[in-house]
TORRO-834538 format. One record per atom (N, C-alpha, C): atom name; residue number from 0; x, y, z. Coordinates in steps of 0.1 Angstrom, whole numbers, padded with zeros to 4 digits, always signed. Each point is the difference from the previous one (the first is absolute). Layout:
N
 atom  nr    xx    yy    zz
   CA NUM     X     Y     Z
...
REM end
This chain:
151
 atom  nr    xx    yy    zz
    N   0 -0316 +0117 +0267
   CA   0 +0005 +0006 -0008
    C   0 -0011 +0011 -0004
    N   1 +0003 +0011 +0000
   CA   1 -0010 +0012 -0005
    C   1 -0003 -0001 -0017
    N   2 -0010 +0005 -0004
   CA   2 -0001 +0003 -0016
    C   2 +0010 +0008 -0005
    N   3 +0004 +0010 +0005
   CA   3 +0010 +0008 -0002
    C   3 +0014 -0004 -0001
    N   4 +0003 -0009 +0008
   CA   4 +0011 -0008 -0001
    C   4 -0001 -0012 -0010
    N   5 -0009 -0004 -0004
   CA   5 -0003 -0012 -0009
    C   5 +0001 +0006 -0016
    N   6 -0004 +0013 +0002
   CA   6 +0002 +0007 -0014
    C   6 +0013 +0007 -0001
    N   7 +0007 +0004 +0009
   CA   7 +0011 +0004 -0001
    C   7 +0011 -0012 -0002
    N   8 -0001 -0012 +0004
   CA   8 +0009 -0012 -0001
    C   8 -0004 -0004 -0013
    N   9 -0012 -0005 -0004
   CA   9 -0002 -0007 -0012
    C   9 -0006 +0006 -0012
    N  10 +0001 +0014 -0001
   CA  10 -0006 +0007 -0010
    C  10 +0007 -0005 -0014
    N  11 +0012 +0000 -0001
   CA  11 +0006 -0006 -0012
    C  11 -0004 -0013 -0004
    N  12 -0002 -0010 +0011
   CA  12 -0004 -0011 -0003
    C  12 -0014 -0002 -0007
    N  13 -0008 +0008 +0007
   CA  13 -0016 +0002 -0006
    C  13 +0000 +0003 -0014
    N  14 +0011 +0012 -0003
   CA  14 -0001 +0003 -0013
    C  14 +0004 -0008 -0010
    N  15 +0009 -0010 +0003
   CA  15 +0007 -0012 -0008
    C  15 -0010 -0010 +0000
    N  16 -0006 -0002 +0010
   CA  16 -0012 -0010 -0001
    C  16 -0012 +0003 -0011
    N  17 -0002 +0014 +0000
   CA  17 -0011 +0006 -0011
    C  17 +0005 -0001 -0013
    N  18 +0014 +0005 -0002
   CA  18 +0006 +0003 -0013
    C  18 -0006 -0009 -0011
    N  19 +0000 -0014 +0004
   CA  19 -0001 -0009 -0015
    C  19 -0016 -0001 -0004
    N  20 -0008 +0008 +0009
   CA  20 -0015 -0001 -0003
    C  20 -0002 +0015 -0010
    N  21 +0007 +0009 +0004
   CA  21 -0002 +0014 -0007
    C  21 +0014 +0003 -0009
    N  22 +0011 -0006 -0001
   CA  22 +0009 +0003 -0007
    C  22 +0003 +0014 +0001
    N  23 -0001 +0007 +0011
   CA  23 +0004 +0015 -0001
    C  23 +0003 +0003 +0016
    N  24 +0012 +0002 +0003
   CA  24 +0003 +0003 +0012
    C  24 -0005 +0013 +0006
    N  25 -0001 +0012 -0006
   CA  25 -0012 +0010 +0006
    C  25 -0012 -0004 +0004
    N  26 -0006 -0008 -0008
   CA  26 -0015 -0008 +0004
    C  26 +0002 -0005 +0012
    N  27 +0007 -0009 +0000
   CA  27 +0004 -0010 +0012
    C  27 +0001 +0008 +0014
    N  28 +0008 +0010 -0002
   CA  28 +0004 +0007 +0012
    C  28 -0013 +0012 +0002
    N  29 -0007 +0004 -0009
   CA  29 -0014 +0003 +0002
    C  29 -0010 -0006 +0009
    N  30 +0001 -0015 -0005
   CA  30 -0009 -0010 +0002
    C  30 +0001 -0002 +0019
    N  31 +0016 -0001 +0003
   CA  31 +0005 -0004 +0013
    C  31 -0005 +0014 +0007
    N  32 +0002 +0012 -0005
   CA  32 -0006 +0013 +0008
    C  32 -0012 -0001 +0004
    N  33 -0008 -0003 -0010
   CA  33 -0014 -0001 +0002
    C  33 -0005 -0010 +0009
    N  34 +0005 -0014 -0001
   CA  34 -0004 -0008 +0011
    C  34 +0005 +0004 +0014
    N  35 +0009 +0007 +0003
   CA  35 +0006 +0004 +0010
    C  35 -0013 +0011 +0007
    N  36 -0003 +0009 -0011
   CA  36 -0008 +0011 +0005
    C  36 -0014 -0011 +0005
    N  37 -0002 -0007 -0008
   CA  37 -0015 -0006 +0004
    C  37 +0003 -0009 +0012
    N  38 +0011 -0006 +0003
   CA  38 +0000 -0007 +0012
    C  38 +0001 +0009 +0012
    N  39 +0006 +0012 -0002
   CA  39 -0002 +0008 +0012
    C  39 -0011 +0007 +0003
    N  40 -0009 +0001 -0010
   CA  40 -0015 +0003 +0000
    C  40 -0007 -0011 +0006
    N  41 +0003 -0011 -0003
   CA  41 -0006 -0013 +0011
    C  41 +0006 -0009 +0006
    N  42 +0010 +0009 +0006
   CA  42 +0010 -0008 +0011
    C  42 -0010 -0006 +0012
    N  43 -0011 +0005 +0003
   CA  43 -0009 -0004 +0013
    C  43 -0005 -0012 -0007
    N  44 +0001 -0005 -0011
   CA  44 -0007 -0013 -0005
    C  44 +0008 -0011 +0000
    N  45 +0014 +0005 +0004
   CA  45 +0011 -0014 +0000
    C  45 -0002 -0005 +0016
    N  46 -0001 -0017 -0002
   CA  46 +0002 -0004 +0011
    C  46 +0011 -0010 +0000
    N  47 +0008 +0002 +0011
   CA  47 +0014 -0007 -0001
    C  47 -0002 -0015 +0005
    N  48 -0014 -0003 +0004
   CA  48 -0003 -0014 +0002
    C  48 -0002 -0008 -0013
    N  49 -0004 +0008 -0012
   CA  49 -0004 -0007 -0009
    C  49 +0012 +0000 -0011
    N  50 +0013 +0005 +0003
   CA  50 +0012 -0001 -0006
    C  50 +0007 +0009 -0001
    N  51 +0012 +0000 -0005
   CA  51 +0012 +0010 +0000
    C  51 -0004 +0013 -0008
    N  52 +0004 +0009 +0006
   CA  52 -0002 +0014 -0009
    C  52 +0006 +0001 -0011
    N  53 +0008 -0005 -0004
   CA  53 +0008 -0003 -0014
    C  53 -0010 -0007 -0010
    N  54 -0007 -0010 +0005
   CA  54 -0011 -0009 -0007
    C  54 -0011 +0011 -0002
    N  55 -0005 +0008 +0010
   CA  55 -0012 +0008 +0000
    C  55 +0005 +0012 -0012
    N  56 +0013 +0005 +0001
   CA  56 +0002 +0009 -0009
    C  56 +0003 -0005 -0016
    N  57 +0005 -0013 -0001
   CA  57 -0002 -0006 -0011
    C  57 -0012 -0001 -0010
    N  58 -0010 -0004 +0011
   CA  58 -0014 -0002 -0005
    C  58 -0005 +0014 -0006
    N  59 +0002 +0010 +0007
   CA  59 -0004 +0014 -0004
    C  59 +0008 +0003 -0015
    N  60 +0015 -0002 +0000
   CA  60 +0006 +0002 -0012
    C  60 -0004 -0006 -0010
    N  61 -0003 -0012 -0001
   CA  61 -0004 -0009 -0011
    C  61 -0016 +0005 -0003
    N  62 -0006 +0006 +0012
   CA  62 -0017 +0006 -0006
    C  62 +0004 +0014 -0007
    N  63 +0009 +0006 +0001
   CA  63 +0004 +0011 -0005
    C  63 +0003 -0003 -0015
    N  64 +0010 -0010 +0000
   CA  64 +0005 -0004 -0012
    C  64 -0011 -0004 -0011
    N  65 -0011 -0009 +0005
   CA  65 -0008 -0006 -0008
    C  65 -0012 +0012 -0003
    N  66 +0000 +0010 +0008
   CA  66 -0009 +0009 -0004
    C  66 +0007 +0010 -0014
    N  67 +0012 +0001 +0004
   CA  67 +0010 +0006 -0010
    C  67 -0004 -0006 -0014
    N  68 +0002 -0012 +0000
   CA  68 -0002 -0010 -0011
    C  68 -0012 +0000 -0006
    N  69 -0011 -0001 +0008
   CA  69 -0015 +0003 -0005
    C  69 -0004 +0012 -0009
    N  70 +0009 +0011 +0009
   CA  70 -0003 +0016 -0006
    C  70 +0007 +0000 -0015
    N  71 +0013 -0004 -0002
   CA  71 +0006 -0001 -0009
    C  71 +0001 -0008 -0011
    N  72 -0010 -0010 +0001
   CA  72 +0000 -0014 -0008
    C  72 +0000 +0003 -0015
    N  73 -0009 +0009 -0004
   CA  73 -0004 +0003 -0011
    C  73 +0007 +0014 -0007
    N  74 +0010 +0005 +0006
   CA  74 +0007 +0011 -0004
    C  74 +0011 -0003 -0010
    N  75 +0002 +0008 -0012
   CA  75 +0010 -0006 -0006
    C  75 +0013 +0005 +0004
    N  76 +0013 -0007 -0006
   CA  76 +0010 +0007 +0004
    C  76 +0004 +0012 -0006
    N  77 +0004 +0011 +0010
   CA  77 +0001 +0013 -0007
    C  77 +0013 +0006 -0001
    N  78 +0009 -0009 +0003
   CA  78 +0015 +0005 +0001
    C  78 +0003 -0003 -0016
    N  79 +0006 +0011 -0006
   CA  79 +0005 -0001 -0015
    C  79 +0013 -0005 +0001
    N  80 +0002 -0010 -0007
   CA  80 +0015 -0007 -0001
    C  80 +0006 +0009 -0010
    N  81 -0002 +0006 -0008
   CA  81 +0008 +0009 -0009
    C  81 +0007 +0011 +0008
    N  82 -0009 +0003 +0011
   CA  82 +0008 +0010 +0009
    C  82 +0009 -0003 +0008
    N  83 +0005 -0013 +0004
   CA  83 +0009 -0004 +0008
    C  83 +0014 +0007 -0005
    N  84 +0005 +0006 +0008
   CA  84 +0013 +0007 -0003
    C  84 +0013 -0008 +0003
    N  85 +0010 +0003 -0007
   CA  85 +0012 -0006 +0003
    C  85 +0004 -0002 +0015
    N  86 -0002 +0015 +0007
   CA  86 +0001 +0000 +0015
    C  86 -0008 -0009 +0009
    N  87 -0014 -0001 -0006
   CA  87 -0009 -0010 +0006
    C  87 +0008 -0014 +0004
    N  88 +0004 -0004 -0016
   CA  88 +0004 -0014 +0000
    C  88 +0014 -0001 +0008
    N  89 +0007 +0009 +0002
   CA  89 +0012 +0001 +0008
    C  89 -0004 -0005 +0016
    N  90 -0010 +0004 +0004
   CA  90 -0005 +0001 +0015
    C  90 -0005 -0017 +0005
    N  91 -0004 -0005 -0010
   CA  91 -0005 -0012 +0003
    C  91 +0015 -0011 +0003
    N  92 -0005 -0008 +0008
   CA  92 +0012 -0011 +0005
    C  92 +0004 -0008 -0011
    N  93 -0007 -0003 -0008
   CA  93 +0005 -0009 -0010
    C  93 +0002 +0010 -0015
    N  94 +0000 +0011 +0003
   CA  94 +0001 +0010 -0011
    C  94 +0013 -0002 -0009
    N  95 +0011 -0004 +0006
   CA  95 +0013 -0002 -0008
    C  95 -0002 -0012 -0009
    N  96 -0003 -0007 +0003
   CA  96 -0002 -0013 -0012
    C  96 -0012 +0005 -0009
    N  97 -0009 +0001 +0007
   CA  97 -0012 +0005 -0011
    C  97 +0005 +0008 -0008
    N  98 +0006 +0013 +0002
   CA  98 +0004 +0010 -0007
    C  98 +0009 -0007 -0011
    N  99 +0011 -0005 +0004
   CA  99 +0007 -0007 -0012
    C  99 -0011 -0008 -0009
    N 100 -0003 -0009 +0006
   CA 100 -0007 -0008 -0010
    C 100 -0012 +0007 -0008
    N 101 -0008 +0009 +0005
   CA 101 -0007 +0008 -0009
    C 101 +0004 +0006 -0011
    N 102 +0016 +0003 +0000
   CA 102 +0006 +0008 -0010
    C 102 +0000 -0012 -0012
    N 103 +0000 -0011 +0003
   CA 103 +0001 -0010 -0010
    C 103 -0017 -0005 -0007
    N 104 -0007 +0005 +0008
   CA 104 -0015 -0005 -0004
    C 104 -0004 +0012 -0011
    N 105 -0001 -0004 -0011
   CA 105 -0009 +0006 -0012
    C 105 -0013 +0005 -0003
    N 106 -0007 -0012 +0006
   CA 106 -0015 +0000 +0000
    C 106 -0004 +0008 +0008
    N 107 -0007 +0011 -0002
   CA 107 -0010 +0009 +0011
    C 107 -0008 -0006 +0009
    N 108 -0005 -0010 -0007
   CA 108 -0011 -0005 +0010
    C 108 +0006 -0010 +0009
    N 109 +0012 -0007 -0002
   CA 109 +0008 -0008 +0010
    C 109 +0007 +0009 +0010
    N 110 +0003 +0014 -0005
   CA 110 +0007 +0008 +0008
    C 110 -0009 +0006 +0011
    N 111 -0014 +0003 -0003
   CA 111 -0011 +0004 +0008
    C 111 -0003 -0012 +0012
    N 112 +0001 -0011 -0006
   CA 112 -0003 -0013 +0008
    C 112 +0009 -0001 +0013
    N 113 +0015 +0000 -0003
   CA 113 +0009 -0002 +0009
    C 113 -0002 +0014 +0011
    N 114 -0001 +0011 -0004
   CA 114 -0002 +0013 +0007
    C 114 -0009 -0003 +0009
    N 115 -0015 -0004 -0006
   CA 115 -0010 -0001 +0008
    C 115 -0001 -0010 +0010
    N 116 +0005 -0012 -0004
   CA 116 +0000 -0012 +0009
    C 116 +0012 +0001 +0013
    N 117 +0013 +0002 -0008
   CA 117 +0014 +0000 +0009
    C 117 -0002 +0011 +0008
    N 118 -0001 +0013 -0004
   CA 118 +0002 +0012 +0008
    C 118 -0012 +0005 +0005
    N 119 -0009 +0002 -0007
   CA 119 -0016 +0002 +0005
    C 119 -0007 -0007 +0012
    N 120 +0004 -0013 -0002
   CA 120 -0006 -0009 +0005
    C 120 -0014 -0006 -0003
    N 121 -0006 +0003 -0010
   CA 121 -0010 -0005 -0007
    C 121 -0001 -0015 +0001
    N 122 -0014 -0005 +0000
   CA 122 +0001 -0013 -0001
    C 122 +0001 -0004 -0016
    N 123 +0000 -0012 -0004
   CA 123 +0001 -0006 -0013
    C 123 -0012 +0007 -0009
    N 124 -0010 -0002 +0006
   CA 124 -0013 +0002 -0007
    C 124 +0000 +0017 -0003
    N 125 +0002 +0006 +0013
   CA 125 +0003 +0018 -0003
    C 125 +0010 +0000 -0011
    N 126 +0010 -0005 -0001
   CA 126 +0012 +0003 -0005
    C 126 -0006 -0002 -0018
    N 127 -0007 -0013 -0003
   CA 127 -0003 -0002 -0012
    C 127 -0010 +0010 -0003
    N 128 -0008 +0007 +0007
   CA 128 -0009 +0008 -0004
    C 128 +0008 +0013 -0005
    N 129 +0011 +0005 +0009
   CA 129 +0007 +0011 -0004
    C 129 +0008 -0001 -0010
    N 130 +0005 -0014 -0006
   CA 130 +0009 -0002 -0010
    C 130 -0006 -0004 -0013
    N 131 -0013 -0002 +0001
   CA 131 -0007 -0007 -0009
    C 131 +0005 -0013 -0006
    N 132 +0001 -0006 +0009
   CA 132 +0005 -0013 -0001
    C 132 -0008 -0012 +0009
    N 133 +0000 -0012 -0004
   CA 133 -0007 -0010 +0005
    C 133 +0008 -0004 +0015
    N 134 -0004 -0006 +0011
   CA 134 +0005 -0003 +0011
    C 134 +0012 -0011 -0001
    N 135 -0003 -0009 -0011
   CA 135 +0011 -0014 -0001
    C 135 +0012 +0011 -0005
    N 136 +0000 +0011 -0011
   CA 136 +0012 +0007 -0004
    C 136 +0005 +0006 +0007
    N 137 -0008 +0008 +0012
   CA 137 +0007 +0010 +0009
    C 137 +0009 -0012 +0011
    N 138 -0005 -0010 +0001
   CA 138 +0006 -0011 +0010
    C 138 +0013 -0001 -0006
    N 139 +0000 -0007 -0016
   CA 139 +0012 -0003 -0008
    C 139 +0013 +0012 +0001
    N 140 -0007 +0012 +0000
   CA 140 +0011 +0013 -0003
    C 140 +0005 +0000 +0016
    N 141 -0006 +0000 +0009
   CA 141 +0006 +0001 +0015
    C 141 +0008 -0012 +0001
    N 142 -0004 -0013 -0004
   CA 142 +0009 -0010 +0004
    C 142 +0012 -0001 -0008
    N 143 +0000 +0007 -0012
   CA 143 +0014 +0001 -0009
    C 143 +0008 +0011 +0011
    N 144 -0006 +0011 +0005
   CA 144 +0009 +0007 +0006
    C 144 +0005 -0005 +0011
    N 145 -0007 -0009 +0008
   CA 145 +0007 -0004 +0014
    C 145 +0009 -0013 -0005
    N 146 -0002 -0006 -0011
   CA 146 +0010 -0011 -0005
    C 146 +0013 +0007 -0002
    N 147 -0002 +0013 -0007
   CA 147 +0012 +0006 -0002
    C 147 +0008 +0007 +0011
    N 148 -0008 +0002 +0009
   CA 148 +0005 +0007 +0012
    C 148 +0007 -0011 +0009
    N 149 -0007 -0013 +0001
   CA 149 +0008 -0011 +0007
    C 149 +0011 -0006 -0007
    N 150 +0000 +0002 -0014
   CA 150 +0011 -0009 -0007
    C 150 +0010 +0008 -0002
REM end
């Protein structure tokens, strides 16, 4: 298998592998592309006797991920929750249930927490910072939504 065929065959799998770490599809996609370029540049270092091409590429991929995480560790969230439009809410897979539920949420902090965590993929601690709540409250708010969705 060549590096190009590996990339073409497994690109989406690599993106979904990184998504839980970055909570942003575009960032995950950029990291996969960066890893591919790095792998192309260093292809002469690959030794098939030491392992499969996919494993070697995955090692480069996670190296790119950890570099990204280190560089962005102390940067605050820059997404303005108040600017999330109804059209953006419609575009998310869970959008329909969330939109209906958000109409019943009267507390602005709770609304921000739901948008931040469920739609934008922020962690509980990032969501708490955005919504000016503590992490335990954010977990309760999200749990209430999930219980209503499943019940």
